[in-house]
Biopython code that builds the backbone (N, CA, C, O; Angstrom):
import numpy as np
from Bio.PDB.StructureBuilder import StructureBuilder

atoms = [
    (1, "MET", "N", (-34.838, 10.637, -38.594)),
    (1, "MET", "CA", (-35.103, 10.011, -37.311)),
    (1, "MET", "C", (-36.574, 10.216, -36.982)),
    (1, "MET", "O", (-37.140, 11.275, -37.252)),
    (2, "ASP", "N", (-37.176, 9.207, -36.404)),
    (2, "ASP", "CA", (-38.562, 9.373, -35.987)),
    (2, "ASP", "C", (-38.648, 9.432, -34.474)),
    (2, "ASP", "O", (-37.619, 9.444, -33.797)),
    (3, "GLU", "N", (-39.850, 9.467, -33.936)),
    (3, "GLU", "CA", (-40.027, 9.667, -32.495)),
    (3, "GLU", "C", (-39.619, 8.464, -31.656)),
    (3, "GLU", "O", (-39.495, 8.600, -30.439)),
    (4, "ARG", "N", (-39.408, 7.313, -32.241)),
    (4, "ARG", "CA", (-38.992, 6.143, -31.479)),
    (4, "ARG", "C", (-37.500, 6.163, -31.173)),
    (4, "ARG", "O", (-37.029, 5.316, -30.413)),
    (5, "GLY", "N", (-36.758, 7.077, -31.723)),
    (5, "GLY", "CA", (-35.345, 7.178, -31.403)),
    (5, "GLY", "C", (-34.445, 6.407, -32.345)),
    (5, "GLY", "O", (-33.222, 6.504, -32.238)),
    (6, "GLY", "N", (-35.008, 5.655, -33.251)),
    (6, "GLY", "CA", (-34.187, 4.867, -34.152)),
    (6, "GLY", "C", (-33.969, 5.597, -35.469)),
    (6, "GLY", "O", (-34.440, 6.717, -35.665)),
    (7, "ARG", "N", (-33.259, 4.951, -36.346)),
    (7, "ARG", "CA", (-33.040, 5.519, -37.671)),
    (7, "ARG", "C", (-33.804, 4.702, -38.690)),
    (7, "ARG", "O", (-33.896, 3.480, -38.574)),
    (8, "TYR", "N", (-34.338, 5.353, -39.661)),
    (8, "TYR", "CA", (-35.020, 4.713, -40.789)),
    (8, "TYR", "C", (-36.158, 3.800, -40.359)),
    (8, "TYR", "O", (-36.416, 2.780, -40.998)),
    (9, "GLY", "N", (-36.839, 4.166, -39.275)),
    (9, "GLY", "CA", (-38.004, 3.409, -38.863)),
    (9, "GLY", "C", (-37.708, 2.199, -38.005)),
    (9, "GLY", "O", (-38.631, 1.465, -37.651)),
    (10, "PHE", "N", (-36.448, 1.964, -37.657)),
    (10, "PHE", "CA", (-36.103, 0.832, -36.808)),
    (10, "PHE", "C", (-35.865, 1.313, -35.369)),
    (10, "PHE", "O", (-35.434, 2.444, -35.144)),
    (11, "GLU", "N", (-36.147, 0.452, -34.422)),
    (11, "GLU", "CA", (-35.879, 0.786, -33.024)),
    (11, "GLU", "C", (-34.375, 0.674, -32.757)),
    (11, "GLU", "O", (-33.675, -0.133, -33.368)),
    (12, "SER", "N", (-33.900, 1.509, -31.825)),
    (12, "SER", "CA", (-32.486, 1.417, -31.490)),
    (12, "SER", "C", (-32.259, 0.163, -30.641)),
    (12, "SER", "O", (-33.151, -0.282, -29.918)),
    (13, "PHE", "N", (-31.084, -0.382, -30.738)),
    (13, "PHE", "CA", (-30.762, -1.595, -29.992)),
    (13, "PHE", "C", (-29.293, -1.530, -29.589)),
    (13, "PHE", "O", (-28.500, -0.794, -30.176)),
    (14, "ASP", "N", (-28.954, -2.314, -28.577)),
    (14, "ASP", "CA", (-27.562, -2.413, -28.149)),
    (14, "ASP", "C", (-26.890, -3.492, -28.974)),
    (14, "ASP", "O", (-27.397, -4.606, -29.101)),
    (15, "CYS", "N", (-25.761, -3.151, -29.522)),
    (15, "CYS", "CA", (-25.054, -4.135, -30.334)),
    (15, "CYS", "C", (-24.063, -4.901, -29.453)),
    (15, "CYS", "O", (-23.654, -4.419, -28.397)),
    (16, "ALA", "N", (-23.693, -6.067, -29.889)),
    (16, "ALA", "CA", (-22.817, -6.940, -29.115)),
    (16, "ALA", "C", (-21.461, -6.298, -28.824)),
    (16, "ALA", "O", (-20.986, -6.408, -27.693)),
    (17, "PRO", "N", (-20.815, -5.635, -29.780)),
    (17, "PRO", "CA", (-19.516, -5.018, -29.444)),
    (17, "PRO", "C", (-19.632, -3.956, -28.350)),
    (17, "PRO", "O", (-18.742, -3.841, -27.507)),
    (18, "ALA", "N", (-20.708, -3.185, -28.353)),
    (18, "ALA", "CA", (-20.885, -2.166, -27.315)),
    (18, "ALA", "C", (-21.091, -2.816, -25.951)),
    (18, "ALA", "O", (-20.575, -2.333, -24.944)),
    (19, "LEU", "N", (-21.843, -3.906, -25.922)),
    (19, "LEU", "CA", (-22.059, -4.613, -24.662)),
    (19, "LEU", "C", (-20.747, -5.222, -24.165)),
    (19, "LEU", "O", (-20.461, -5.199, -22.968)),
    (20, "ARG", "N", (-19.957, -5.765, -25.087)),
    (20, "ARG", "CA", (-18.669, -6.326, -24.695)),
    (20, "ARG", "C", (-17.748, -5.236, -24.161)),
    (20, "ARG", "O", (-17.020, -5.458, -23.194)),
    (21, "LEU", "N", (-17.775, -4.072, -24.778)),
    (21, "LEU", "CA", (-16.949, -2.965, -24.332)),
    (21, "LEU", "C", (-17.362, -2.515, -22.930)),
    (21, "LEU", "O", (-16.503, -2.260, -22.086)),
    (22, "GLU", "N", (-18.662, -2.415, -22.679)),
    (22, "GLU", "CA", (-19.146, -2.037, -21.347)),
    (22, "GLU", "C", (-18.741, -3.074, -20.305)),
    (22, "GLU", "O", (-18.338, -2.726, -19.195)),
    (23, "ALA", "N", (-18.850, -4.344, -20.668)),
    (23, "ALA", "CA", (-18.468, -5.406, -19.740)),
    (23, "ALA", "C", (-16.964, -5.347, -19.460)),
    (23, "ALA", "O", (-16.531, -5.536, -18.324)),
    (24, "HIS", "N", (-16.183, -5.088, -20.492)),
    (24, "HIS", "CA", (-14.734, -4.989, -20.313)),
    (24, "HIS", "C", (-14.387, -3.796, -19.423)),
    (24, "HIS", "O", (-13.507, -3.896, -18.568)),
    (25, "GLU", "N", (-15.070, -2.670, -19.618)),
    (25, "GLU", "CA", (-14.824, -1.492, -18.780)),
    (25, "GLU", "C", (-15.166, -1.783, -17.330)),
    (25, "GLU", "O", (-14.444, -1.363, -16.426)),
    (26, "ARG", "N", (-16.251, -2.493, -17.102)),
    (26, "ARG", "CA", (-16.651, -2.834, -15.734)),
    (26, "ARG", "C", (-15.632, -3.766, -15.088)),
    (26, "ARG", "O", (-15.272, -3.583, -13.925)),
    (27, "VAL", "N", (-15.168, -4.758, -15.831)),
    (27, "VAL", "CA", (-14.150, -5.683, -15.304)),
    (27, "VAL", "C", (-12.869, -4.920, -14.988)),
    (27, "VAL", "O", (-12.251, -5.151, -13.948)),
    (28, "ALA", "N", (-12.465, -4.015, -15.872)),
    (28, "ALA", "CA", (-11.259, -3.217, -15.636)),
    (28, "ALA", "C", (-11.436, -2.355, -14.388)),
    (28, "ALA", "O", (-10.504, -2.216, -13.597)),
    (29, "GLN", "N", (-12.619, -1.779, -14.207)),
    (29, "GLN", "CA", (-12.882, -0.962, -13.017)),
    (29, "GLN", "C", (-12.780, -1.816, -11.750)),
    (29, "GLN", "O", (-12.187, -1.388, -10.760)),
    (30, "LEU", "N", (-13.348, -3.006, -11.779)),
    (30, "LEU", "CA", (-13.265, -3.897, -10.623)),
    (30, "LEU", "C", (-11.824, -4.311, -10.341)),
    (30, "LEU", "O", (-11.421, -4.420, -9.183)),
    (31, "GLN", "N", (-11.054, -4.541, -11.390)),
    (31, "GLN", "CA", (-9.655, -4.911, -11.202)),
    (31, "GLN", "C", (-8.870, -3.767, -10.580)),
    (31, "GLN", "O", (-8.035, -3.997, -9.705)),
    (32, "PHE", "N", (-9.126, -2.527, -11.021)),
    (32, "PHE", "CA", (-8.432, -1.382, -10.441)),
    (32, "PHE", "C", (-8.829, -1.174, -8.983)),
    (32, "PHE", "O", (-7.987, -0.820, -8.158)),
    (33, "GLU", "N", (-10.095, -1.391, -8.663)),
    (33, "GLU", "CA", (-10.524, -1.275, -7.264)),
    (33, "GLU", "C", (-9.836, -2.323, -6.400)),
    (33, "GLU", "O", (-9.401, -2.026, -5.288)),
    (34, "ALA", "N", (-9.737, -3.545, -6.905)),
    (34, "ALA", "CA", (-9.054, -4.605, -6.156)),
    (34, "ALA", "C", (-7.573, -4.287, -6.008)),
    (34, "ALA", "O", (-6.984, -4.529, -4.954)),
    (35, "LEU", "N", (-6.972, -3.746, -7.059)),
    (35, "LEU", "CA", (-5.560, -3.372, -7.005)),
    (35, "LEU", "C", (-5.333, -2.261, -5.979)),
    (35, "LEU", "O", (-4.360, -2.307, -5.227)),
    (36, "GLU", "N", (-6.215, -1.270, -5.943)),
    (36, "GLU", "CA", (-6.106, -0.196, -4.962)),
    (36, "GLU", "C", (-6.222, -0.737, -3.539)),
    (36, "GLU", "O", (-5.498, -0.301, -2.643)),
    (37, "ALA", "N", (-7.134, -1.690, -3.333)),
    (37, "ALA", "CA", (-7.294, -2.283, -2.007)),
    (37, "ALA", "C", (-6.023, -3.034, -1.603)),
    (37, "ALA", "O", (-5.577, -2.942, -0.459)),
    (38, "ARG", "N", (-5.446, -3.776, -2.550)),
    (38, "ARG", "CA", (-4.203, -4.492, -2.253)),
    (38, "ARG", "C", (-3.067, -3.530, -1.952)),
    (38, "ARG", "O", (-2.286, -3.760, -1.028)),
    (39, "LEU", "N", (-2.967, -2.461, -2.718)),
    (39, "LEU", "CA", (-1.908, -1.477, -2.485)),
    (39, "LEU", "C", (-2.071, -0.799, -1.127)),
    (39, "LEU", "O", (-1.083, -0.532, -0.443)),
    (40, "ASP", "N", (-3.310, -0.519, -0.737)),
    (40, "ASP", "CA", (-3.550, 0.068, 0.588)),
    (40, "ASP", "C", (-3.094, -0.888, 1.684)),
    (40, "ASP", "O", (-2.488, -0.469, 2.670)),
    (41, "ARG", "N", (-3.387, -2.169, 1.507)),
    (41, "ARG", "CA", (-2.981, -3.165, 2.503)),
    (41, "ARG", "C", (-1.455, -3.294, 2.560)),
    (41, "ARG", "O", (-0.875, -3.399, 3.641)),
    (42, "ILE", "N", (-0.816, -3.285, 1.394)),
    (42, "ILE", "CA", (0.642, -3.360, 1.357)),
    (42, "ILE", "C", (1.252, -2.141, 2.025)),
    (42, "ILE", "O", (2.239, -2.258, 2.752)),
    (43, "GLU", "N", (0.671, -0.966, 1.784)),
    (43, "GLU", "CA", (1.181, 0.251, 2.409)),
    (43, "GLU", "C", (1.065, 0.177, 3.932)),
    (43, "GLU", "O", (1.981, 0.582, 4.647)),
    (44, "LEU", "N", (-0.054, -0.337, 4.421)),
    (44, "LEU", "CA", (-0.234, -0.497, 5.860)),
    (44, "LEU", "C", (0.800, -1.469, 6.435)),
    (44, "LEU", "O", (1.379, -1.209, 7.490)),
    (45, "LEU", "N", (1.028, -2.578, 5.749)),
    (45, "LEU", "CA", (2.016, -3.552, 6.207)),
    (45, "LEU", "C", (3.425, -2.970, 6.188)),
    (45, "LEU", "O", (4.234, -3.270, 7.065)),
    (46, "MET", "N", (3.721, -2.138, 5.190)),
    (46, "MET", "CA", (5.039, -1.508, 5.134)),
    (46, "MET", "C", (5.234, -0.526, 6.285)),
    (46, "MET", "O", (6.326, -0.433, 6.845)),
    (47, "GLU", "N", (4.178, 0.206, 6.638)),
    (47, "GLU", "CA", (4.280, 1.126, 7.772)),
    (47, "GLU", "C", (4.539, 0.359, 9.066)),
    (47, "GLU", "O", (5.363, 0.773, 9.882)),
    (48, "ARG", "N", (3.840, -0.752, 9.252)),
    (48, "ARG", "CA", (4.065, -1.562, 10.448)),
    (48, "ARG", "C", (5.482, -2.123, 10.475)),
    (48, "ARG", "O", (6.123, -2.150, 11.526)),
    (49, "LEU", "N", (5.968, -2.570, 9.320)),
    (49, "LEU", "CA", (7.322, -3.096, 9.230)),
    (49, "LEU", "C", (8.350, -2.007, 9.522)),
    (49, "LEU", "O", (9.358, -2.261, 10.180)),
    (50, "GLU", "N", (8.095, -0.804, 9.034)),
    (50, "GLU", "CA", (9.011, 0.306, 9.282)),
    (50, "GLU", "C", (9.081, 0.624, 10.776)),
    (50, "GLU", "O", (10.160, 0.888, 11.307)),
    (51, "LYS", "N", (7.934, 0.598, 11.448)),
    (51, "LYS", "CA", (7.932, 0.833, 12.900)),
    (51, "LYS", "C", (8.753, -0.231, 13.621)),
    (51, "LYS", "O", (9.512, 0.088, 14.536)),
    (52, "ARG", "N", (8.610, -1.477, 13.221)),
    (52, "ARG", "CA", (9.384, -2.563, 13.838)),
    (52, "ARG", "C", (10.871, -2.394, 13.565)),
    (52, "ARG", "O", (11.703, -2.630, 14.442)),
    (53, "LEU", "N", (11.197, -1.988, 12.355)),
    (53, "LEU", "CA", (12.597, -1.799, 12.008)),
    (53, "LEU", "C", (13.223, -0.700, 12.857)),
    (53, "LEU", "O", (14.327, -0.870, 13.374)),
    (54, "TRP", "N", (12.521, 0.434, 13.006)),
    (54, "TRP", "CA", (13.061, 1.517, 13.826)),
    (54, "TRP", "C", (13.177, 1.107, 15.282)),
    (54, "TRP", "O", (14.126, 1.496, 15.963)),
    (55, "LEU", "N", (12.232, 0.335, 15.762)),
    (55, "LEU", "CA", (12.312, -0.163, 17.139)),
    (55, "LEU", "C", (13.557, -1.033, 17.313)),
    (55, "LEU", "O", (14.245, -0.942, 18.330)),
    (56, "THR", "N", (13.841, -1.868, 16.328)),
    (56, "THR", "CA", (15.038, -2.702, 16.366)),
    (56, "THR", "C", (16.309, -1.859, 16.322)),
    (56, "THR", "O", (17.254, -2.115, 17.068)),
    (57, "VAL", "N", (16.331, -0.864, 15.454)),
    (57, "VAL", "CA", (17.512, 0.003, 15.345)),
    (57, "VAL", "C", (17.760, 0.727, 16.663)),
    (57, "VAL", "O", (18.894, 0.784, 17.139)),
    (58, "TYR", "N", (16.697, 1.284, 17.256)),
    (58, "TYR", "CA", (16.863, 1.981, 18.533)),
    (58, "TYR", "C", (17.277, 1.017, 19.644)),
    (58, "TYR", "O", (18.051, 1.387, 20.527)),
    (59, "GLY", "N", (16.774, -0.200, 19.607)),
    (59, "GLY", "CA", (17.171, -1.195, 20.604)),
    (59, "GLY", "C", (18.635, -1.544, 20.507)),
    (59, "GLY", "O", (19.325, -1.627, 21.523)),
    (60, "VAL", "N", (19.122, -1.750, 19.286)),
    (60, "VAL", "CA", (20.537, -2.068, 19.084)),
    (60, "VAL", "C", (21.407, -0.880, 19.498)),
    (60, "VAL", "O", (22.431, -1.054, 20.159)),
    (61, "ALA", "N", (20.993, 0.326, 19.105)),
    (61, "ALA", "CA", (21.769, 1.516, 19.495)),
    (61, "ALA", "C", (21.790, 1.672, 21.015)),
    (61, "ALA", "O", (22.815, 2.047, 21.584)),
    (62, "GLY", "N", (20.680, 1.390, 21.668)),
    (62, "GLY", "CA", (20.631, 1.457, 23.130)),
    (62, "GLY", "C", (21.559, 0.452, 23.775)),
    (62, "GLY", "O", (22.228, 0.764, 24.760)),
    (63, "MET", "N", (21.605, -0.756, 23.229)),
    (63, "MET", "CA", (22.503, -1.773, 23.777)),
    (63, "MET", "C", (23.974, -1.376, 23.599)),
    (63, "MET", "O", (24.785, -1.564, 24.505)),
    (64, "VAL", "N", (24.305, -0.835, 22.447)),
    (64, "VAL", "CA", (25.685, -0.398, 22.215)),
    (64, "VAL", "C", (26.050, 0.704, 23.188)),
    (64, "VAL", "O", (27.131, 0.677, 23.777)),
    (65, "LEU", "N", (25.163, 1.677, 23.368)),
    (65, "LEU", "CA", (25.436, 2.759, 24.320)),
    (65, "LEU", "C", (25.524, 2.242, 25.754)),
    (65, "LEU", "O", (26.354, 2.714, 26.531)),
    (66, "ALA", "N", (24.687, 1.286, 26.108)),
    (66, "ALA", "CA", (24.727, 0.718, 27.458)),
    (66, "ALA", "C", (26.049, -0.014, 27.688)),
    (66, "ALA", "O", (26.649, 0.112, 28.755)),
    (67, "GLN", "N", (26.499, -0.769, 26.706)),
    (67, "GLN", "CA", (27.781, -1.459, 26.845)),
    (67, "GLN", "C", (28.931, -0.463, 26.950)),
    (67, "GLN", "O", (29.864, -0.678, 27.725)),
    (68, "ALA", "N", (28.876, 0.610, 26.189)),
    (68, "ALA", "CA", (29.920, 1.632, 26.270)),
    (68, "ALA", "C", (29.906, 2.288, 27.642)),
    (68, "ALA", "O", (30.963, 2.548, 28.217)),
    (69, "ALA", "N", (28.715, 2.558, 28.171)),
    (69, "ALA", "CA", (28.613, 3.165, 29.497)),
    (69, "ALA", "C", (29.140, 2.209, 30.565)),
    (69, "ALA", "O", (29.802, 2.643, 31.508)),
    (70, "MET", "N", (28.857, 0.933, 30.429)),
    (70, "MET", "CA", (29.367, -0.055, 31.390)),
    (70, "MET", "C", (30.888, -0.106, 31.356)),
    (70, "MET", "O", (31.516, -0.206, 32.411)),
    (71, "ARG", "N", (31.484, -0.041, 30.206)),
    (71, "ARG", "CA", (32.948, -0.047, 30.113)),
    (71, "ARG", "C", (33.546, 1.205, 30.764)),
    (71, "ARG", "O", (34.569, 1.144, 31.446)),
    (72, "VAL", "N", (32.878, 2.340, 30.532)),
    (72, "VAL", "CA", (33.363, 3.583, 31.143)),
    (72, "VAL", "C", (33.266, 3.478, 32.658)),
    (72, "VAL", "O", (34.182, 3.890, 33.370)),
    (73, "LEU", "N", (32.164, 2.929, 33.153)),
    (73, "LEU", "CA", (32.000, 2.783, 34.601)),
    (73, "LEU", "C", (32.996, 1.771, 35.177)),
    (73, "LEU", "O", (33.463, 1.930, 36.305)),
    (74, "ASP", "N", (33.316, 0.743, 34.409)),
    (74, "ASP", "CA", (34.321, -0.233, 34.896)),
    (74, "ASP", "C", (35.706, 0.390, 34.958)),
    (74, "ASP", "O", (36.496, 0.054, 35.840)),
    (75, "LEU", "N", (36.009, 1.286, 34.038)),
    (75, "LEU", "CA", (37.319, 1.922, 33.996)),
    (75, "LEU", "C", (37.421, 3.093, 34.982)),
    (75, "LEU", "O", (38.530, 3.448, 35.382)),
    (76, "ALA", "N", (36.336, 3.685, 35.373)),
    (76, "ALA", "CA", (36.339, 4.878, 36.228)),
    (76, "ALA", "C", (37.008, 4.624, 37.575)),
    (76, "ALA", "O", (37.826, 5.452, 37.974)),
    (77, "PRO", "N", (36.725, 3.535, 38.317)),
    (77, "PRO", "CA", (37.399, 3.334, 39.590)),
    (77, "PRO", "C", (38.908, 3.152, 39.454)),
    (77, "PRO", "O", (39.657, 3.537, 40.352)),
    (78, "ARG", "N", (39.351, 2.586, 38.375)),
    (78, "ARG", "CA", (40.775, 2.368, 38.150)),
    (78, "ARG", "C", (41.498, 3.683, 37.869)),
    (78, "ARG", "O", (42.674, 3.830, 38.203)),
    (79, "LEU", "N", (40.809, 4.624, 37.267)),
    (79, "LEU", "CA", (41.424, 5.891, 36.914)),
    (79, "LEU", "C", (41.438, 6.869, 38.071)),
    (79, "LEU", "O", (42.156, 7.868, 38.029)),
    (80, "GLY", "N", (40.667, 6.601, 39.088)),
    (80, "GLY", "CA", (40.562, 7.511, 40.237)),
    (80, "GLY", "C", (41.807, 7.478, 41.106)),
    (80, "GLY", "O", (42.731, 6.727, 40.794)),
    (81, "PRO", "N", (41.879, 8.278, 42.217)),
    (81, "PRO", "CA", (43.057, 8.357, 43.083)),
    (81, "PRO", "C", (43.321, 7.123, 43.869)),
    (81, "PRO", "O", (44.286, 7.072, 44.633)),
]
sb = StructureBuilder()
sb.init_structure("model")
sb.init_model(0)
sb.init_chain("A")
sb.init_seg("    ")
for serial, (resi, resn, name, xyz) in enumerate(atoms, 1):
    if name == "N":
        sb.init_residue(resn, " ", resi, " ")
    sb.init_atom(name, np.array(xyz, "f"), 0.0, 1.0, " ", f" {name:<3s}", serial, name[0])
structure = sb.get_structure()
């Protein structure tokens, strides 16, 4: 090796396969970043959907309990003296 960094008196150079590999790695990195961003957005949407679902469940449970309480109150005067 000489002081120019090459072998046998030639300068070092980037070969096409190495450049293609670097380009492929960069594209793969960009794809993973985009995938992570999409997954973060999906996770946020799922959390919002879960909150809506629980709100619906509590609303339905509240209505069932309210109807049961109304029936008990309707029956209470009849059961009294």
